[in-house]
C-alpha positions in Angstrom: -141.3 -7.9 -177.0 -140.5 -8.8 -173.4 -139.6 -6.9 -170.4 -138.2 -4.0 -172.3 -137.0 -0.9 -170.5 -140.1 1.6 -170.9 -140.0 3.6 -174.1 -142.4 6.2 -172.5 -142.2 7.8 -168.9 -143.7 10.8 -167.5 -146.1 13.3 -169.3 -146.6 12.6 -173.1 -148.2 15.5 -175.0 -150.8 14.6 -177.4 -149.9 17.5 -180.0 -152.0 19.8 -182.1 -151.7 20.0 -185.8 -151.0 23.8 -186.5 -153.2 25.2 -189.0 -153.8 28.3 -191.1 -157.1 30.3 -191.0 -158.2 28.6 -194.3 -157.7 25.0 -192.6 -154.3 24.2 -194.5 -151.7 22.8 -192.2 -149.1 25.1 -191.1 -145.6 23.2 -190.6 -143.8 26.2 -189.8 -145.3 26.2 -186.3 -144.5 22.9 -185.2 -140.7 23.8 -184.4 -142.2 26.5 -182.1 -144.7 23.8 -180.3 -141.9 21.4 -179.9 -139.6 24.0 -178.1 -142.5 25.0 -176.0 -143.4 21.5 -174.9 -139.5 20.6 -174.3 -139.2 23.8 -172.1 -142.2 22.5 -170.0 -140.4 19.1 -169.2 -142.9 16.9 -171.6 -141.4 13.8 -171.9 -142.7 12.4 -175.2 -144.9 13.5 -178.2 -148.1 11.7 -179.4 -148.7 13.0 -182.7 -151.9 12.9 -185.3 -154.2 11.4 -182.6 -157.6 12.9 -181.5 -156.0 16.1 -180.4 -154.0 16.3 -183.6 -157.0 15.8 -185.8 -155.2 13.0 -187.6 -158.4 11.6 -189.1 -159.4 15.0 -190.8 -156.0 15.0 -192.7 -155.2 13.6 -196.0 -152.5 10.9 -196.4 -150.0 13.6 -197.5 -150.7 15.8 -194.8 -150.2 13.0 -192.1 -146.9 12.4 -193.6 -145.8 16.0 -193.8 -147.0 16.5 -190.0 -145.1 13.3 -188.9 -141.9 14.4 -190.6 -142.2 17.9 -189.3 -142.3 16.6 -185.7 -139.7 14.2 -186.0 -137.3 16.8 -187.4 -138.2 19.5 -184.8 -137.7 17.1 -182.1 -134.3 15.9 -183.4 -134.3 12.8 -181.2 -134.4 14.7 -177.9 -137.7 13.1 -176.7 -139.6 10.1 -178.2 -142.3 10.8 -181.1 -145.2 8.4 -181.4 -147.3 8.8 -184.5 -150.9 7.5 -184.7 -151.5 5.9 -188.1 -154.9 4.5 -187.7 -158.0 5.4 -189.5 -160.9 3.7 -191.6 -158.4 2.2 -194.1 -156.3 -0.5 -192.9 -154.1 -0.4 -195.9 -153.7 3.4 -195.8 -152.6 2.9 -192.1 -150.1 0.3 -193.3 -148.6 3.0 -195.6 -148.6 5.6 -192.8 -146.9 2.8 -190.8 -144.2 2.4 -193.5 -143.6 6.1 -193.8 -143.3 6.6 -189.9 -140.5 3.9 -190.0 -138.9 5.4 -192.8 -138.6 8.9 -191.3 -137.5 7.4 -187.9 -140.3 8.0 -185.3 -140.0 5.9 -182.0 -143.2 4.0 -182.1 -146.5 4.1 -183.9 -150.1 3.7 -182.5 -153.3 3.0 -184.3 -157.1 3.5 -183.4 -159.5 1.1 -184.8 -161.6 1.9 -187.8 -165.2 3.0 -186.5 -167.4 3.0 -189.7 -166.8 -0.7 -190.2 -166.2 -1.8 -186.4 -164.4 -5.1 -185.8 -167.1 -7.6 -184.5 -164.9 -9.2 -181.9 -161.7 -9.1 -180.1 -160.2 -11.4 -182.7 -161.2 -9.2 -185.6 -159.7 -6.3 -183.8 -156.3 -8.1 -183.2 -156.2 -9.3 -186.7 -156.8 -5.5 -188.0 -154.2 -4.2 -185.7 -151.7 -7.1 -186.5 -152.1 -6.1 -190.2 -151.2 -2.6 -189.7 -148.4 -3.1 -187.1 -146.7 -5.7 -189.5 -146.1 -2.8 -192.1 -143.5 -1.3 -189.4 -141.8 -4.5 -187.9 -138.9 -2.4 -186.5 -141.2 0.0 -184.6 -143.0 -0.7 -181.2 -146.8 -0.5 -181.7 -149.5 0.8 -179.4 -153.1 -0.1 -179.8 -155.2 3.1 -179.0 -158.1 2.2 -176.8 -160.7 5.1 -176.7 -164.1 3.4 -176.4 -166.1 6.8 -176.0 -165.1 7.4 -179.8 -164.8 4.2 -181.2 -167.9 2.4 -179.6 -165.7 -0.6 -179.1 -166.2 -2.1 -175.6 -163.6 -4.9 -176.1 -161.9 -6.3 -173.1 -158.2 -5.1 -173.2 -156.9 -8.2 -171.2 -158.2 -10.3 -174.2 -156.6 -8.1 -176.5 -153.2 -8.3 -174.9 -153.5 -12.0 -174.7 -154.4 -12.6 -178.4 -152.3 -9.7 -179.6 -149.2 -10.8 -177.7 -149.5 -14.1 -180.1 -150.2 -12.3 -183.2 -148.7 -8.9 -183.1 -144.9 -9.4 -182.9 -144.0 -5.7 -182.1 -147.0 -5.1 -179.7 -145.6 -2.8 -177.0 -148.8 -1.9 -175.1 -152.0 0.3 -175.2 -152.9 3.9 -175.3 -155.5 3.6 -172.7 -158.2 6.4 -172.6 -160.9 4.8 -170.6 -162.1 5.6 -167.0 -162.0 1.8 -166.2 -159.2 1.9 -163.6 -159.7 -1.6 -162.7 -159.0 -2.7 -166.3 -156.1 -0.4 -166.5 -154.4 -1.8 -163.6 -155.1 -5.4 -165.0 -153.4 -4.5 -168.1 -150.5 -3.3 -166.3 -150.1 -6.3 -164.3 -151.0 -8.8 -167.2 -147.9 -11.1 -168.0 -145.9 -9.7 -165.3 -145.8 -6.2 -166.6 -144.8 -7.2 -170.0 -146.6 -4.3 -171.9 -146.6 -0.4 -171.4 -150.2 0.9 -170.5 -150.3 4.6 -171.2 -152.8 6.4 -169.0 -155.0 8.7 -171.3 -157.2 10.7 -169.2 -155.8 14.0 -167.8 -158.6 14.7 -165.6 -157.9 11.1 -163.9 -154.2 11.3 -163.8 -154.1 10.8 -160.2 -156.4 7.6 -160.4 -153.9 6.2 -163.1 -150.8 6.9 -161.0 -152.5 5.0 -158.1 -153.0 2.1 -160.5 -149.4 2.1 -161.2 -149.0 4.3 -164.4 -145.7 5.6 -165.2 -146.7 7.3 -168.4 -149.5 9.4 -169.3 -150.9 10.9 -172.9 -152.8 14.0 -172.6 -153.9 17.1 -174.6 -154.1 19.6 -171.6 -150.5 18.8 -171.1 -149.7 21.2 -174.1 -150.6 24.1 -172.0 -151.1 23.0 -168.5 -148.2 21.0 -167.6 -147.4 22.6 -164.3 -150.3 21.3 -163.0 -149.6 17.5 -163.8 -146.1 17.8 -162.8 -147.3 18.8 -159.5 -149.8 15.9 -159.2 -146.9 13.6 -160.1 -144.6 15.1 -157.6 -147.0 15.1 -154.8 -148.0 11.7 -155.5 -144.3 10.6 -155.5 -143.9 12.1 -152.1 -147.2 10.7 -150.7 -148.6 14.0 -150.3 -152.0 12.7 -151.6 -153.7 15.9 -150.2 -151.8 18.0 -152.6 -152.2 15.6 -155.4 -156.0 15.8 -155.1 -155.7 19.6 -154.8 -154.0 19.7 -158.0 -156.2 17.1 -159.7 -159.1 19.1 -158.7 -157.7 22.1 -160.7 -157.3 19.9 -163.6 -161.0 18.9 -163.5 -162.2 22.3 -163.0 -160.1 23.4 -166.2 -161.7 20.6 -168.2 -165.2 21.6 -167.1 -164.4 25.3 -167.9 -163.3 24.8 -171.4 -165.4 21.7 -172.6 -168.5 23.6 -173.1 -167.0 25.7 -175.7 -166.0 22.5 -177.5 -163.4 20.1 -176.3 -160.9 20.3 -179.2 -161.2 23.7 -180.5 -161.2 25.2 -177.0 -158.0 23.7 -176.5 -156.5 25.0 -179.4 -157.5 28.4 -178.3 -156.2 27.9 -174.9 -152.8 26.9 -176.6 -152.9 30.3 -178.6 -153.5 32.0 -175.3 -150.6 30.5 -173.7 -148.4 32.1 -176.6 -148.2 29.0 -179.0 -150.8 29.8 -181.7 -151.6 26.5 -183.6 -154.6 28.2 -185.5 -158.1 26.9 -185.8 -159.5 23.3 -185.9 -160.6 21.9 -189.2 -164.1 21.2 -190.0 -166.1 18.9 -188.9 -164.6 20.2 -185.6 -166.1 23.9 -185.5 -163.4 26.3 -184.4 -164.1 29.2 -181.9 -164.6 32.7 -183.2 -163.0 35.7 -181.6 -166.0 36.3 -179.1 -166.0 32.6 -177.8 -162.2 32.8 -177.3 -162.5 35.9 -175.6 -165.3 34.6 -173.3 -163.2 31.5 -172.7 -160.2 33.5 -171.6 -162.4 35.3 -169.3 -163.6 31.9 -167.7 -160.2 30.9 -167.3 -159.2 33.9 -165.5 -162.2 33.4 -163.2 -161.1 30.1 -162.1 -157.4 31.3 -161.5 -156.0 29.1 -164.4 -153.3 31.5 -165.3 -152.2 32.0 -161.6 -152.0 28.1 -161.3 -149.3 28.2 -164.1 -147.3 30.8 -162.6 -147.2 29.2 -159.1 
């Protein structure tokens, strides 16, 4: 693919997978989640990634969740489905299913138990996955903090461009802003490089990002809309002020458990996606109450109402 119009622009929410108290998936909540995000000007959905607990779901559950999001979105905004995991063959099957149900694009994280031993092996692995859905744009999910893969993404794009016919870009979840900018500029901007760190959105914008995927966009979109608006008008002081709020928000909830806390905040925001599934320990009622109190103390709810 060369010089296509961007598929993704603006804020893309890494969606939650709603669950019942017993840990089973709750598909009935997905339409509510989608309406909540659309009303908050979210420009796209990234389904079944880290935030969506994709690796903890069965094959059948992943298919059901992907279909539910596609149906609830009804073509209003793009839906990208993360199909990666430990089994490349299963990832191929998920890619085939994603193509059948009409998603906008697919994305895949690398296996992490048997890690690829080189960029070449990583590209070969992703080529095998992407080839199962040749009609769909493919984004590699680069998240070295989780995968332990430090491979250079310029090398990935160089080799991937030759071997992955439907390579559209990278979901870049790493603080290496210089590498991110280099990827954006690689091959005259051929690829879409999606920024993936909410607490560093301003850095991503400064490097040239036009699309960002994030978990806190689910419940704190107004903060990030202000960052983008201030940056667009050259008001860097305001952009930094809003980014500092984002960073304070993250510092406040991370001690409670990164993923479980965010699901709890989503419930506090009026869109209850239930608990997390083990091995991600869910928050109990007392921890949720303490989290709400801490959010009130930093002014989080006032920020949303501005």
